[in-house]
ChimeraX commands (.cxc) that place a marker at each C-alpha (Angstrom):
marker #1 position 76.06,68.34,126.66 radius 0.5
marker #1 position 72.43,69.35,127.11 radius 0.5
marker #1 position 69.25,67.58,126.09 radius 0.5
marker #1 position 66.07,69.52,125.31 radius 0.5
marker #1 position 62.63,68.16,124.58 radius 0.5
marker #1 position 61.02,69.95,121.65 radius 0.5
marker #1 position 57.28,70.67,121.29 radius 0.5
marker #1 position 57.02,67.78,118.81 radius 0.5
marker #1 position 58.17,65.40,121.53 radius 0.5
marker #1 position 61.56,64.79,119.91 radius 0.5
marker #1 position 64.73,65.39,121.82 radius 0.5
marker #1 position 67.50,67.60,120.56 radius 0.5
marker #1 position 71.01,67.24,121.84 radius 0.5
marker #1 position 73.46,70.12,121.93 radius 0.5
marker #1 position 77.09,69.20,122.29 radius 0.5
marker #1 position 79.63,71.86,123.19 radius 0.5
marker #1 position 82.82,71.25,121.29 radius 0.5
marker #1 position 85.94,73.23,122.02 radius 0.5
marker #1 position 88.62,73.82,119.44 radius 0.5
marker #1 position 92.03,72.47,120.49 radius 0.5
marker #1 position 94.08,75.22,122.11 radius 0.5
marker #1 position 91.08,77.51,122.49 radius 0.5
marker #1 position 90.14,79.02,125.82 radius 0.5
marker #1 position 86.63,79.89,124.65 radius 0.5
marker #1 position 83.78,77.40,124.78 radius 0.5
marker #1 position 81.69,76.77,121.70 radius 0.5
marker #1 position 78.66,78.36,123.37 radius 0.5
marker #1 position 80.62,81.50,124.30 radius 0.5
marker #1 position 82.03,81.75,120.77 radius 0.5
marker #1 position 78.57,81.43,119.19 radius 0.5
marker #1 position 77.26,84.10,121.54 radius 0.5
marker #1 position 80.14,86.47,120.75 radius 0.5
marker #1 position 79.77,85.84,117.00 radius 0.5
marker #1 position 76.03,86.58,117.24 radius 0.5
marker #1 position 76.75,89.84,119.06 radius 0.5
marker #1 position 79.38,90.77,116.46 radius 0.5
marker #1 position 76.90,90.04,113.63 radius 0.5
marker #1 position 74.40,92.34,115.39 radius 0.5
marker #1 position 76.99,95.13,115.57 radius 0.5
marker #1 position 77.98,94.71,111.92 radius 0.5
marker #1 position 74.34,94.59,110.77 radius 0.5
marker #1 position 74.04,98.34,111.47 radius 0.5
marker #1 position 76.20,99.11,108.45 radius 0.5
marker #1 position 75.19,99.17,104.80 radius 0.5
marker #1 position 75.26,95.74,103.06 radius 0.5
marker #1 position 78.43,96.54,101.09 radius 0.5
marker #1 position 80.32,97.32,104.30 radius 0.5
marker #1 position 78.91,94.20,105.98 radius 0.5
marker #1 position 80.29,92.02,103.17 radius 0.5
marker #1 position 83.62,93.85,103.23 radius 0.5
marker #1 position 84.02,93.40,106.99 radius 0.5
marker #1 position 83.25,89.68,106.60 radius 0.5
marker #1 position 85.79,89.30,103.79 radius 0.5
marker #1 position 88.44,91.17,105.78 radius 0.5
marker #1 position 87.86,89.01,108.86 radius 0.5
marker #1 position 88.20,85.83,106.79 radius 0.5
marker #1 position 91.39,87.09,105.15 radius 0.5
marker #1 position 93.02,88.16,108.42 radius 0.5
marker #1 position 91.98,84.95,110.21 radius 0.5
marker #1 position 93.65,82.93,107.43 radius 0.5
marker #1 position 96.86,84.84,108.06 radius 0.5
marker #1 position 96.52,84.86,111.87 radius 0.5
marker #1 position 94.54,81.71,112.80 radius 0.5
marker #1 position 95.41,81.90,116.51 radius 0.5
marker #1 position 94.64,85.62,116.86 radius 0.5
marker #1 position 91.97,86.73,119.30 radius 0.5
marker #1 position 89.41,89.06,117.76 radius 0.5
marker #1 position 88.74,91.71,120.40 radius 0.5
marker #1 position 85.69,93.77,119.41 radius 0.5
marker #1 position 85.05,97.29,120.64 radius 0.5
marker #1 position 81.80,99.13,120.06 radius 0.5
marker #1 position 81.99,102.91,120.14 radius 0.5
marker #1 position 78.35,103.98,120.18 radius 0.5
marker #1 position 79.18,107.66,120.48 radius 0.5
marker #1 position 81.13,107.42,117.19 radius 0.5
marker #1 position 78.91,104.81,115.53 radius 0.5
marker #1 position 82.00,102.67,115.04 radius 0.5
marker #1 position 83.05,99.07,115.56 radius 0.5
marker #1 position 86.70,98.05,115.87 radius 0.5
marker #1 position 87.93,94.45,115.60 radius 0.5
marker #1 position 91.48,94.08,116.90 radius 0.5
marker #1 position 93.53,91.01,115.94 radius 0.5
marker #1 position 95.60,90.37,119.02 radius 0.5
marker #1 position 97.95,87.60,120.24 radius 0.5
marker #1 position 96.01,87.59,123.53 radius 0.5
marker #1 position 92.70,88.80,124.96 radius 0.5
marker #1 position 94.01,92.35,125.38 radius 0.5
marker #1 position 93.01,94.29,122.29 radius 0.5
marker #1 position 95.60,97.00,122.80 radius 0.5
marker #1 position 98.30,94.46,121.90 radius 0.5
marker #1 position 96.64,93.79,118.57 radius 0.5
marker #1 position 98.74,94.40,115.49 radius 0.5
marker #1 position 95.94,94.86,112.95 radius 0.5
marker #1 position 92.42,96.22,113.36 radius 0.5
marker #1 position 89.35,96.59,111.22 radius 0.5
marker #1 position 87.47,99.84,111.89 radius 0.5
marker #1 position 84.03,100.37,110.43 radius 0.5
marker #1 position 81.79,103.40,110.68 radius 0.5
marker #1 position 79.29,105.22,108.48 radius 0.5
marker #1 position 82.15,106.69,106.41 radius 0.5
marker #1 position 83.64,103.34,105.43 radius 0.5
marker #1 position 86.00,100.56,106.45 radius 0.5
marker #1 position 89.69,100.92,107.27 radius 0.5
marker #1 position 92.51,98.55,108.11 radius 0.5
marker #1 position 94.63,99.89,110.96 radius 0.5
marker #1 position 98.25,98.97,111.66 radius 0.5
marker #1 position 98.97,99.50,115.36 radius 0.5
marker #1 position 102.62,100.24,114.76 radius 0.5
marker #1 position 102.13,101.73,111.32 radius 0.5
marker #1 position 104.56,104.57,111.92 radius 0.5
marker #1 position 107.41,102.02,112.08 radius 0.5
marker #1 position 106.47,100.15,108.90 radius 0.5
marker #1 position 108.28,100.73,105.61 radius 0.5
marker #1 position 105.71,102.20,103.23 radius 0.5
marker #1 position 107.35,102.95,99.86 radius 0.5
marker #1 position 103.94,103.15,98.13 radius 0.5
marker #1 position 102.77,105.78,100.69 radius 0.5
marker #1 position 99.53,103.90,101.43 radius 0.5
marker #1 position 99.37,104.49,105.17 radius 0.5
marker #1 position 97.34,107.48,106.32 radius 0.5
marker #1 position 97.54,109.34,109.60 radius 0.5
marker #1 position 100.23,110.91,111.71 radius 0.5
marker #1 position 99.87,108.95,114.96 radius 0.5
marker #1 position 101.59,105.66,115.83 radius 0.5
marker #1 position 98.61,103.72,114.39 radius 0.5
marker #1 position 98.16,104.27,110.67 radius 0.5
marker #1 position 95.40,103.10,108.37 radius 0.5
marker #1 position 94.43,102.20,104.84 radius 0.5
marker #1 position 90.97,102.87,103.45 radius 0.5
marker #1 position 89.64,99.53,102.18 radius 0.5
marker #1 position 87.37,99.94,99.17 radius 0.5
marker #1 position 86.94,96.24,98.47 radius 0.5
marker #1 position 88.16,92.80,99.50 radius 0.5
marker #1 position 90.73,92.90,96.69 radius 0.5
marker #1 position 92.55,95.71,98.52 radius 0.5
marker #1 position 94.05,93.19,100.96 radius 0.5
marker #1 position 95.37,91.09,98.06 radius 0.5
marker #1 position 97.31,93.96,96.51 radius 0.5
marker #1 position 101.06,93.19,96.79 radius 0.5
marker #1 position 101.94,96.45,98.55 radius 0.5
marker #1 position 99.15,95.95,101.14 radius 0.5
marker #1 position 100.12,92.28,101.63 radius 0.5
marker #1 position 103.73,93.41,102.27 radius 0.5
marker #1 position 102.53,95.88,104.92 radius 0.5
marker #1 position 100.50,93.16,106.63 radius 0.5
marker #1 position 103.43,90.72,106.48 radius 0.5
marker #1 position 105.79,93.34,107.88 radius 0.5
marker #1 position 103.38,94.15,110.73 radius 0.5
marker #1 position 103.22,90.44,111.62 radius 0.5
marker #1 position 107.01,90.04,111.50 radius 0.5
marker #1 position 107.58,93.12,113.69 radius 0.5
marker #1 position 105.00,92.00,116.26 radius 0.5
marker #1 position 106.54,92.07,119.75 radius 0.5
marker #1 position 104.05,89.74,121.47 radius 0.5
marker #1 position 104.09,86.29,119.82 radius 0.5
marker #1 position 100.93,84.57,118.61 radius 0.5
marker #1 position 100.22,81.01,119.75 radius 0.5
marker #1 position 101.68,78.34,117.50 radius 0.5
marker #1 position 98.50,76.27,117.44 radius 0.5
marker #1 position 94.85,76.50,118.34 radius 0.5
marker #1 position 92.16,79.01,117.61 radius 0.5
marker #1 position 91.74,82.48,118.99 radius 0.5
marker #1 position 88.55,83.63,120.67 radius 0.5
marker #1 position 86.06,86.37,119.85 radius 0.5
marker #1 position 85.67,88.83,122.72 radius 0.5
marker #1 position 83.14,91.66,122.82 radius 0.5
marker #1 position 84.16,94.72,124.79 radius 0.5
marker #1 position 81.61,97.53,124.73 radius 0.5
marker #1 position 83.16,100.86,125.61 radius 0.5
marker #1 position 79.70,102.43,125.93 radius 0.5
marker #1 position 78.96,100.55,129.15 radius 0.5
marker #1 position 82.15,101.84,130.74 radius 0.5
marker #1 position 81.53,105.52,130.09 radius 0.5
marker #1 position 80.55,107.55,133.12 radius 0.5
marker #1 position 77.22,109.22,133.35 radius 0.5
marker #1 position 77.48,112.95,133.43 radius 0.5
marker #1 position 76.11,114.78,136.41 radius 0.5
marker #1 position 73.30,117.17,135.90 radius 0.5
marker #1 position 74.21,120.76,136.63 radius 0.5
marker #1 position 72.90,121.92,140.01 radius 0.5
marker link #1:1,2 radius 0.2
marker link #1:2,3 radius 0.2
marker link #1:3,4 radius 0.2
marker link #1:4,5 radius 0.2
marker link #1:5,6 radius 0.2
marker link #1:6,7 radius 0.2
marker link #1:7,8 radius 0.2
marker link #1:8,9 radius 0.2
marker link #1:9,10 radius 0.2
marker link #1:10,11 radius 0.2
marker link #1:11,12 radius 0.2
marker link #1:12,13 radius 0.2
marker link #1:13,14 radius 0.2
marker link #1:14,15 radius 0.2
marker link #1:15,16 radius 0.2
marker link #1:16,17 radius 0.2
marker link #1:17,18 radius 0.2
marker link #1:18,19 radius 0.2
marker link #1:19,20 radius 0.2
marker link #1:20,21 radius 0.2
marker link #1:21,22 radius 0.2
marker link #1:22,23 radius 0.2
marker link #1:23,24 radius 0.2
marker link #1:24,25 radius 0.2
marker link #1:25,26 radius 0.2
marker link #1:26,27 radius 0.2
marker link #1:27,28 radius 0.2
marker link #1:28,29 radius 0.2
marker link #1:29,30 radius 0.2
marker link #1:30,31 radius 0.2
marker link #1:31,32 radius 0.2
marker link #1:32,33 radius 0.2
marker link #1:33,34 radius 0.2
marker link #1:34,35 radius 0.2
marker link #1:35,36 radius 0.2
marker link #1:36,37 radius 0.2
marker link #1:37,38 radius 0.2
marker link #1:38,39 radius 0.2
marker link #1:39,40 radius 0.2
marker link #1:40,41 radius 0.2
marker link #1:41,42 radius 0.2
marker link #1:42,43 radius 0.2
marker link #1:43,44 radius 0.2
marker link #1:44,45 radius 0.2
marker link #1:45,46 radius 0.2
marker link #1:46,47 radius 0.2
marker link #1:47,48 radius 0.2
marker link #1:48,49 radius 0.2
marker link #1:49,50 radius 0.2
marker link #1:50,51 radius 0.2
marker link #1:51,52 radius 0.2
marker link #1:52,53 radius 0.2
marker link #1:53,54 radius 0.2
marker link #1:54,55 radius 0.2
marker link #1:55,56 radius 0.2
marker link #1:56,57 radius 0.2
marker link #1:57,58 radius 0.2
marker link #1:58,59 radius 0.2
marker link #1:59,60 radius 0.2
marker link #1:60,61 radius 0.2
marker link #1:61,62 radius 0.2
marker link #1:62,63 radius 0.2
marker link #1:63,64 radius 0.2
marker link #1:64,65 radius 0.2
marker link #1:65,66 radius 0.2
marker link #1:66,67 radius 0.2
marker link #1:67,68 radius 0.2
marker link #1:68,69 radius 0.2
marker link #1:69,70 radius 0.2
marker link #1:70,71 radius 0.2
marker link #1:71,72 radius 0.2
marker link #1:72,73 radius 0.2
marker link #1:73,74 radius 0.2
marker link #1:74,75 radius 0.2
marker link #1:75,76 radius 0.2
marker link #1:76,77 radius 0.2
marker link #1:77,78 radius 0.2
marker link #1:78,79 radius 0.2
marker link #1:79,80 radius 0.2
marker link #1:80,81 radius 0.2
marker link #1:81,82 radius 0.2
marker link #1:82,83 radius 0.2
marker link #1:83,84 radius 0.2
marker link #1:84,85 radius 0.2
marker link #1:85,86 radius 0.2
marker link #1:86,87 radius 0.2
marker link #1:87,88 radius 0.2
marker link #1:88,89 radius 0.2
marker link #1:89,90 radius 0.2
marker link #1:90,91 radius 0.2
marker link #1:91,92 radius 0.2
marker link #1:92,93 radius 0.2
marker link #1:93,94 radius 0.2
marker link #1:94,95 radius 0.2
marker link #1:95,96 radius 0.2
marker link #1:96,97 radius 0.2
marker link #1:97,98 radius 0.2
marker link #1:98,99 radius 0.2
marker link #1:99,100 radius 0.2
marker link #1:100,101 radius 0.2
marker link #1:101,102 radius 0.2
marker link #1:102,103 radius 0.2
marker link #1:103,104 radius 0.2
marker link #1:104,105 radius 0.2
marker link #1:105,106 radius 0.2
marker link #1:106,107 radius 0.2
marker link #1:107,108 radius 0.2
marker link #1:108,109 radius 0.2
marker link #1:109,110 radius 0.2
marker link #1:110,111 radius 0.2
marker link #1:111,112 radius 0.2
marker link #1:112,113 radius 0.2
marker link #1:113,114 radius 0.2
marker link #1:114,115 radius 0.2
marker link #1:115,116 radius 0.2
marker link #1:116,117 radius 0.2
marker link #1:117,118 radius 0.2
marker link #1:118,119 radius 0.2
marker link #1:119,120 radius 0.2
marker link #1:120,121 radius 0.2
marker link #1:121,122 radius 0.2
marker link #1:122,123 radius 0.2
marker link #1:123,124 radius 0.2
marker link #1:124,125 radius 0.2
marker link #1:125,126 radius 0.2
marker link #1:126,127 radius 0.2
marker link #1:127,128 radius 0.2
marker link #1:128,129 radius 0.2
marker link #1:129,130 radius 0.2
marker link #1:130,131 radius 0.2
marker link #1:131,132 radius 0.2
marker link #1:132,133 radius 0.2
marker link #1:133,134 radius 0.2
marker link #1:134,135 radius 0.2
marker link #1:135,136 radius 0.2
marker link #1:136,137 radius 0.2
marker link #1:137,138 radius 0.2
marker link #1:138,139 radius 0.2
marker link #1:139,140 radius 0.2
marker link #1:140,141 radius 0.2
marker link #1:141,142 radius 0.2
marker link #1:142,143 radius 0.2
marker link #1:143,144 radius 0.2
marker link #1:144,145 radius 0.2
marker link #1:145,146 radius 0.2
marker link #1:146,147 radius 0.2
marker link #1:147,148 radius 0.2
marker link #1:148,149 radius 0.2
marker link #1:149,150 radius 0.2
marker link #1:150,151 radius 0.2
marker link #1:151,152 radius 0.2
marker link #1:152,153 radius 0.2
marker link #1:153,154 radius 0.2
marker link #1:154,155 radius 0.2
marker link #1:155,156 radius 0.2
marker link #1:156,157 radius 0.2
marker link #1:157,158 radius 0.2
marker link #1:158,159 radius 0.2
marker link #1:159,160 radius 0.2
marker link #1:160,161 radius 0.2
marker link #1:161,162 radius 0.2
marker link #1:162,163 radius 0.2
marker link #1:163,164 radius 0.2
marker link #1:164,165 radius 0.2
marker link #1:165,166 radius 0.2
marker link #1:166,167 radius 0.2
marker link #1:167,168 radius 0.2
marker link #1:168,169 radius 0.2
marker link #1:169,170 radius 0.2
marker link #1:170,171 radius 0.2
marker link #1:171,172 radius 0.2
marker link #1:172,173 radius 0.2
marker link #1:173,174 radius 0.2
marker link #1:174,175 radius 0.2
marker link #1:175,176 radius 0.2
marker link #1:176,177 radius 0.2
marker link #1:177,178 radius 0.2
marker link #1:178,179 radius 0.2
marker link #1:179,180 radius 0.2
view
């Protein structure tokens, strides 16, 4: 708890409340959410709303998932991985947004039954272009999401709330040497 005295002379009290089962403090979560909002704000308003709707939908289905956020500045992309832990590479679903649109990625998409032939790509991870929030409600998309959750090899926590973790890949990239 912290107490601040405002210019008006009144005191304001900030109480940090942690969600049961969460490893992230309220202050850290607010900070990560603010950073994520800043990253998403770079996209057109329609994509911003779509990303928000997708996050809400996936958090309803996976309330204990950690949202691991990667910023790829060189690609102008943001990826939000829904993972059973703080390692994004173990995420089963991801939202990827760039200037071209928003996609839902299935980490093990190659293994999923896809009778409607919705999944695109030839790698292990496959994706669906998401035109609107209603895309996730379509029965064939909901079945793919359900199947991805069922086939998940790393279990999600039974209770609690996952954290939001920002991982910027741009900071990790090496600087190139100037030619001699």
